[in-house]
N, C-alpha and C positions, 0 to 999 in steps of 0.2 A: 222590139222583144218585151216578149213575155212577162210575169211574175207567177209566181209560182210558191204555191205556202208550205212548203216543207214540216212536216207533225211527226213529231216520234216515240215512243216512251223504251226507255231501259228496262228490258228483263233487271232486278235488284241484284240478282245470281250474277249475268252477266256484267252489272255496271261494277262488283265486286275484283272480277275476273278477267275483263277483256280493258282493251286501250282502245279509246273511241277517236284518239287525236291526229286519224287518217280520215275518219268520217266527217271533223271537223274541218281538217284542215283540202278535202273536198268540195265540199259548199263555200270553201272561201276561192276555190279556181275559178267560179262560174264566175260571166260577166261583170257581172251586180252581186250584192249578199248584202242581207241584215241579218243579225239577228235577233228576234222578236221578244222571245223567254227561251231559260233554261234550255229548253225541246223544241226549239219552234221557230223558224227561219225563212226571211223572204229568200230566192232569188232569182233571176233576171238570165236567162237563158230560152237562146231563136230552140231550141228540140220539143219537144212533143213530149206532156209527162212520161209518159213510158219509155222514154229515152233515159230523163232525170230519175228516173227509180230503177232502171238496168243502172246505171248509173253508179248511182247511191246503192244501193239494197248489198251489192259484196261489202257495202262496208256494219252493216247488221249481222248478229246470232241470231237462233233458235231460240222462241221466246220475247224477240224484240218487235213494234213494231215501227212501219209508217207510212203516211199517208199522206202524198202530193197532190194538189190541183191548183191548174191554172186560176188566178181570180182575176180582181179587174175592180174598177174605182165604188160598185156597187155592195157596197160594207157598211156595215154600222157596228160602233165598240169601243172602247179606249184602250189606245195607247200609247207611252212614252212619244211625246215629241217630236222625238230623234227623231221615228218608229215612221209616225205619222209622216214627216216631213220623209224620208230614206222611200217611203212609199208614194208618196203626190210627186215626188221626182223620177221614180220611172213605171210610174201606170198613165 
Protein backbone atom coordinates (compact mmCIF):
# COMPACT_ATOMS: atom_id res chain seq x y z
CA UNK A 1 0.00 0.00 0.00
CA UNK A 2 1.33 3.45 -0.91
CA UNK A 3 1.45 6.57 1.24
CA UNK A 4 0.45 9.79 -0.49
CA UNK A 5 1.08 13.32 0.65
CA UNK A 6 -2.00 15.50 0.16
CA UNK A 7 -1.26 19.21 0.50
CA UNK A 8 -3.75 21.94 -0.24
CA UNK A 9 -4.35 25.66 0.04
CA UNK A 10 -7.88 26.91 0.54
CA UNK A 11 -8.78 30.22 -1.07
CA UNK A 12 -9.44 32.74 1.72
CA UNK A 13 -12.87 33.67 0.37
CA UNK A 14 -13.80 30.00 -0.02
CA UNK A 15 -12.65 29.29 3.53
CA UNK A 16 -15.09 31.90 4.82
CA UNK A 17 -18.00 30.80 2.62
CA UNK A 18 -17.67 27.05 2.05
CA UNK A 19 -17.83 23.96 4.24
CA UNK A 20 -14.79 21.66 4.09
CA UNK A 21 -16.03 19.04 6.58
CA UNK A 22 -16.67 16.67 3.67
CA UNK A 23 -13.00 16.98 2.64
CA UNK A 24 -11.85 15.95 6.10
CA UNK A 25 -14.33 13.06 6.10
CA UNK A 26 -13.03 11.91 2.69
CA UNK A 27 -9.43 12.01 3.93
CA UNK A 28 -10.38 10.02 7.02
CA UNK A 29 -12.01 7.30 4.88
CA UNK A 30 -8.63 6.11 3.55
CA UNK A 31 -7.12 2.87 4.85
CA UNK A 32 -4.73 4.97 6.90
CA UNK A 33 -4.43 8.70 7.40
CA UNK A 34 -2.46 11.20 9.43
CA UNK A 35 -2.99 14.94 9.56
CA UNK A 36 0.51 16.44 9.46
CA UNK A 37 -0.40 20.15 9.46
CA UNK A 38 -3.64 22.06 9.01
CA UNK A 39 -3.58 21.60 5.22
CA UNK A 40 -1.29 18.61 4.82
CA UNK A 41 -2.14 14.93 5.28
CA UNK A 42 -0.64 11.50 4.65
CA UNK A 43 -3.11 8.91 3.35
CA UNK A 44 -2.64 5.20 2.59
CA UNK A 45 -4.13 3.77 -0.58
CA UNK A 46 -3.65 1.06 -3.19
CA UNK A 47 -4.98 3.54 -5.75
CA UNK A 48 -2.88 5.77 -8.00
CA UNK A 49 -2.25 9.45 -7.36
CA UNK A 50 -4.73 10.15 -10.18
CA UNK A 51 -7.39 8.11 -8.38
CA UNK A 52 -6.74 9.84 -5.05
CA UNK A 53 -6.96 13.19 -6.83
CA UNK A 54 -10.26 12.25 -8.47
CA UNK A 55 -11.63 11.15 -5.11
CA UNK A 56 -10.68 14.39 -3.36
CA UNK A 57 -10.98 17.07 -6.04
CA UNK A 58 -14.78 17.14 -5.73
CA UNK A 59 -14.33 18.66 -2.25
CA UNK A 60 -12.44 21.72 -3.49
CA UNK A 61 -13.69 24.93 -5.07
CA UNK A 62 -12.42 27.37 -7.70
CA UNK A 63 -9.38 29.16 -6.32
CA UNK A 64 -8.27 26.25 -4.11
CA UNK A 65 -5.06 24.33 -4.81
CA UNK A 66 -4.24 20.69 -4.15
CA UNK A 67 -1.07 18.62 -4.66
CA UNK A 68 -0.91 14.83 -4.29
CA UNK A 69 2.23 12.74 -4.59
CA UNK A 70 3.34 9.24 -3.64
CA UNK A 71 6.09 9.31 -1.04
CA UNK A 72 8.53 6.85 0.44
CA UNK A 73 11.31 6.57 2.95
CA UNK A 74 13.71 8.87 1.09
CA UNK A 75 12.84 12.07 2.94
CA UNK A 76 14.35 14.69 5.23
CA UNK A 77 12.68 17.09 7.60
CA UNK A 78 11.36 17.79 11.05
CA UNK A 79 7.88 16.61 11.97
CA UNK A 80 6.13 15.86 15.25
CA UNK A 81 7.15 12.49 16.73
CA UNK A 82 3.61 11.12 16.35
CA UNK A 83 3.68 11.88 12.62
CA UNK A 84 7.12 10.33 12.17
CA UNK A 85 5.96 7.21 14.03
CA UNK A 86 2.82 6.94 11.86
CA UNK A 87 4.88 7.48 8.71
CA UNK A 88 7.46 4.85 9.64
CA UNK A 89 4.72 2.32 10.45
CA UNK A 90 2.98 2.89 7.11
CA UNK A 91 5.86 3.09 4.63
